[in-house]
N, C-alpha and C positions, 0 to 999 in steps of 0.2 A: 598276663596269662588269660584273662577273660576275653580280651579282643582276639587273641590267637585261637582260643577255643571256639568262639563264635565264627571266626573265619573258617576254621576246619569244618564246621557244620555246613556252611555254605558251599565249600568245596565238595563235600559228600553229596549235596543236592545237585550240584552241577554234574558230577560223575554219574549220578543215577538218572540223569536226563530230566530232572524236575525243573530245570531252568536252562536257558541258553547262554546266559552270562551272569556274572556276579560283580558287584561293585560296592562302593562305600559312600556314605553321606556325611559331609562335614568332618572329614578326617583331617586333622592337622598333621604336620610332619612327624610328630612323635607317634601318633596313632598309626599312620601309614608305615612308619619304620617298624613298629611292632608286628604288623601283618607281614611285612616283607621278610622279617627274620625267619619265619617258619612256613610261609605259604608254599604250596605246590603250584597254584595258579594265582597270578597277580590280579588285583582288582582291574576290571575293564575301565571303570570310570571312578572319579571322585566328584560327587555331586555337591557343589559348594557355592556360596554366595559370591557373585562377581558382577560389578557394574562400573560404568564410567565414574572416575574419581578414585578408584582403587588401584589404578595402574594396570599394566598388562600381566604382572606377576605378583599379586598381593601376598606379602609376607614370604615370598619365595616358594609358595606352595605349588603353584602351577609348574614351575620349572623342576621342582623336586619330583613331583609325580610323573610329569611327561618324560623326564629323562630316564624314568624307570618303566616306561610303557603304559602309564596310567593316564587315560584321557581326562581332560577337564570338562565337566558338564555343569554349566553355570545356571543357577537359579537367581531370581531377584534382579534381573537386568534393569528393572524400573524401581528398585528398592525392596527392602524386606525388613520387618515383617509386614509393612504396608508400603504404599507408594511413597517415594522419597521426594518431598516438595522441593528441596534444594536441587536435587538432580533434575527434576522435570521443569524447573523454572530457570535453569542455568542459562545465562546469556550466551555462552559458547554453543550449547545445544540449540538454542533458539536461532542463532545466526546460521548455523549449518543447516538446520531444518528449513529455514527460509530459502537458502541457496538451492536446496533440492526440492522445494515445495512439498515437504513431508512434515510430519509431526515430530516434536522432540523425542517422543517415545520410540519412533521408528529409527531415529538417529542412534539412540542408546542401544537398541537391539542390533542395528547394523554394525555398530562398533564391536560388540561381542562376537558376532558371526565372523566379521573380518579378521579378528584376532586368531581365529581357528578353533575356538571352543564351540562345543555343542551348547544349546541354550533351550531352556524351557520358558514358556511364556504363559501369562494369564490373559484371557480374552479382553478384559476391561481393567480399568483402574479401581474398580469397586472390590477391594480386597484388604484384608488386615490379618493379624495374627489368628490363625485358625479359621478364617472366614474367606469366602469368595462367593460372589453372587453373579447371576446372569439375569438381570432384570428383563421383564417382558418387553417385547417390541423388537427383538432381533439384535440387541446390542452385542451379544456374544458372537453371533455369526459375523456381524460386521467387524468386530474387533479381531476375530481370528483371521478374516480375509485381509485386514490391514496388516496384521503381524506377518502373514505369509508373504505379503508383497515386499517385505524387507529384502528378499532375495532378488528383486527386480532392478536394483540399482546398487551403486557402490560409493563409498566415501573416497575422496582423493587421499593421496599420501600425506599432504600437509594437514588435512582434516583429521586423519587418523593420528598423526603426531600430536596435534593440538589436544585431541580428546584423551590420548594416552598420557599426556603430561599433567592432566588435571589431578589434583590431590584432595579434592573435596567434592562430594561427600565421601569420606573414607569409612569403610566398615570392615569388620573382621570376616574374612572369607569362611571361617568355620564357626560362625556366630552361634549356631545351635549345637555345638559339639559337646563332648564329654568334659567333665571337670578337669581332666588331665591336659586339656589344650589351653593355650594362653588366651585370655580375654573371652572365655566362654560366656555365653548369655545365660547367667544363672537366675535363680528364683528372684533375687533382689531386682535385677534388671527387668525381668518379665513382669513383676508386679508394678514397677514404675511405668512400663509401657502400657499395661492394661489400664492403670489409673488415668493416664494422659489421653486415652482415646475413648 
């Protein structure tokens, strides 16, 4: 009932012209289902974690949402809550990056884009849980230009297949979701992460 009441408030804001679109963040299938039971307007997007190693449809969430008209908007294409070392040092990404003369980060971003999802990016790898930095010297401008150049080239079908078949590093697409979602990132996990960094 809480999720449905919150969604109804967003629908009122949309109807009043206070926003152009409404969506959800980190909603698992259960939470999306609750919204869909009573909504007048479906969420435009579900903003959730998605990167190479999670497959093209992690936990079936993407197909569940998109089959109901809810687009996937991916965050964490390089890892979350911080850069994922396993992902960024993957021999598969390194090989493909070398073939295209780009960085492994650009391969990871291109994979998400080529799967058809929208994606948000950070300009540098200098980020962590609740932090993001733009050091002096133009690193963020350079990083954003590099991220934008992801649209200037394509992965081949065999490369897409190889990247899509990777099963590691695997993460929960609704990592920072409510307690009603499976494998939600709870206080115990957050404290463990904070102590390790």
